[in-house]
Each structure stands twice: as structure tokens, then as C-alpha cells.
N, C-alpha and C positions, 0 to 999 in steps of 0.2 A: 756730453752724450754723443754716442755714434748714431750719425742718422741714417748711415747706410743699414744698418741692424735694424733698426726701428723701421725704416722703409721695407725690409724685407718681411717684416710679419704684417705689416699693414697692406702691401700692395697684394691682389690678390687675382687667381687663376680659377675660371669657372670651367668643371669639365660637364659635357653632357651627353650622356650614354643612352641610346636608344634601341630598341629593338619594335618594328613596325611592321604590321603585316602587309603583307604585297600579293596576297593571294588574288584579288580583285582590280579591276582597272580604278574604280573609286579609290581602294586601298593604297595601290601605287601613285596614285595623284596626290593624295592626302600626305605619304611619306615623302614625296618630293616637293611640296609644297612647305612641310615643315624642315627639310634641309635647307630649302632656298630661304625661308625668315630666321634660321639660324646665320646664314651667311650674310644676309641684309643687317644681321646685327652684330656683325663684326667678330662671327665665329669663324676658325679656321677647320679643315676637318683633318685630325689626327690621323683615324681610322674610319674605315666605310661609316660606321655608327656612331664613332667618337669624336665630338667637337670640342674644342677648346678657345676660349677668350682670356685675354690679358683684361685685368681691371685696375685702376687706379686706387682702390678702396674698396672696403668692405661694402660701403654704401652704394658705388658703383656696381659691385656685384649684386646686392639685392635688388637693384630694378633693372638689371639683366636678367635675373631668376624669374622675377616675376613677367618680363616679357615673354620669356618661356613657357612659363605656366600657364599663360592667356593663348597660345598657339597649339597646344599639345593637342593631337588627335584623338578622337574619340575612343580608340582601339590602339592595343599596345602598351609597351613600359616605356616611361623616360626616368633617368635618374639625373639628379644635378649633385654635382660634387664642388664645394668651394674649398682650395686650398690656398695657404699663402704662398707667396713668392719663395721663401725660404724653403718651404717642404717642396715646392717644383723644382727647386734647384738641385736636389738629389734625384731627380729622374734618372733612369738607366735606359738608354734606348738602342735597339739593336735592329740591325738589317742583315738577315740570315745570321751568321755567327760572329759579325763585327759590330763593335760598338759604335756607335754614332754620336759625336758630342751634341748637348743640347743647343738648340738655335740660341741666340743671346735674345732676350724679351725686348720689348720696346722701350728705347730711351726718352721718348718725348711724352711731356706729362698730358694726360686726356682732360679735358675740360668739358665736361657734362653735366 
């Protein structure tokens, strides 16, 4: 059995997409808190309202998705997408008109 192929389908990436209101001081504070919560939980900003996180397994992804759900602000929209490492490897990133290769994923094993 090819373990690399199996791992490519077992390892997950979580994407968090959100559109939060920032009209009032309270809404801006809640939006900033949400972003900080994502960063504290190991997410990286991919775009301003798109954060990603590598998860060693589907179970780990579920744990982090539950954490996100627990800190969603009262207003706005938050979407969570789970994809496999294999699916993520097909991403095409462009900065201007130039394609930028995908950053290599973590090589260390997460233990949580």
C-alpha cells in the first residue's frame, strides 16, 4: 500500500471564509477578536477574510471546526470548508498574472 497516497487523503486543510460587519466599534472589535481566535488556533491568513489551517487528520479538523463554531460573532457569515491534502495540492495561486507555486505543507506530525 502506498502510504503517501493514503496520507494525501487523510490529512485535511480547513478553510474559514467570513464576512463580518464592521460598521460599529463593537462589530470591529468582534471581527478583530474572531481573527485573533483563528490565529491562536493555528490558522494562517490566506486573504483578508480567508484563513487556512493544516490538520493531521479528519478528527483534528473536526476539533478545530468546533472551536471556530464556538467563537463565531453574533452577526455576519462564517463558512468552514474541509478538503483533503490531495485536493489542496491542486490549488493555483496567482499574484498579478504570475503563478506562484504552492507553499510546501508542514512536514512534522501534529500530536494533539
